[in-house]
N, C-alpha and C positions, 0 to 999 in steps of 0.2 A: 815919651816911648811910646810907640806905637802899639795900640791898642787892635792885637791880631784874632782874639776870639770871636767865634760866631755864633756862639751860646752864653745865656748871662752865667754868673756864678750866683750860687748860694750861698750864704753864712750858713753855719747851724749850731742848730744848740744840743742837737744827740751825740752824742757820744762812739761818733764814728771812729774806727780801728782799722788799721790796714795792717796784714801779713802778708808775709811770702808764703807765696804758697804751695812752694817746695821746701822748703826747711821751716815753714812754721813758725819764723821768727817775727815778733811784733816790728813793725816800720814804724808807728807812730798813729799821730791822730789828724785825721781832714780836719781841716782849717775854713776850707769853702771849697764847692762842688759843682761843678755841671757837667752836661750832657758830654762834652769835650774833655774833660780833666778835674784835676783836684790840686789842693795845695796843701802840704803834707808838714806837720809840726812834728819833729823824731828826736831823739835823744842821740840819735846817732847818726853822722855823715852821710849823705846819700851819694852816688857818683853820677855825673850829668854824664849822659849818652848810655846808661844801662838799661837794659828793657826786662823789668821783674813781671813776672804774675803772680798777679797780687786779690786779696778777698777781701772786703770791705764788708766790716761785721759793727752791726750796732749793739753797743755794749753794755748801754744802758738805757734807762726808761721801760714804761710800761706796755707802748704800743713797740712789739716785733717787729721787725723789719727783715728780713731774707737776706742771707749775705749776699753778694755780688762779687763774681771771681771775671776776670779783666786782665788783659795786659796793657802795660804802660810803658812811656816811655821816661825817664827820668829826663827834661830839657835843660832843667839849670839846677845848683844846692848852694847855701849861702850860710855859713855860722849865726845864730843867733847873738842877740847884744850880749848873752851873759853867759858865752864860749862855752857852756855846756850843751847845747842843744844845736837843731838845725834844721831850716826851713828848705824846701823842694817844691819846686813846681813838675807835676806828671802831667802826660798828655795821653788819654786810651784812644791805645794803637788795634786791641783785637777784643772783640764785645760779640760774643755769642747773640744770636739770636732773642734766645731767650732771656739769658743775661743784661740785653736792651730793654727788655722790659720792667725787667726787677729794677733795674737803673732808674727809669722813668719815673716810676712806682716811690721810690726812695725820694727822688727831688719833688715830685708831688705832694711831700711831705714837710719839704724844707721849710 
């Protein structure tokens, strides 16, 4: 498969959770993150081609990371091997300048 990423992905030991900005619903946990997007591990299937407004929040650890708010497009979604979870890839499509700085700060800590 052709690699189209422009920025390297960063796996994370941090507990980075993603929430729907509008409903407040937890969408899942970030497995890896880049300046362009993220891979999500979720309890619920995500819909490919859905555009979401999200909050990325660090929910564990002593190092407080401010939340990052962004718009993301779900590029793909696949069921997990256990049939109870889902993997999904998101492309960041909307990021305000202050949020881009917050994301860069977060990426520097990974």
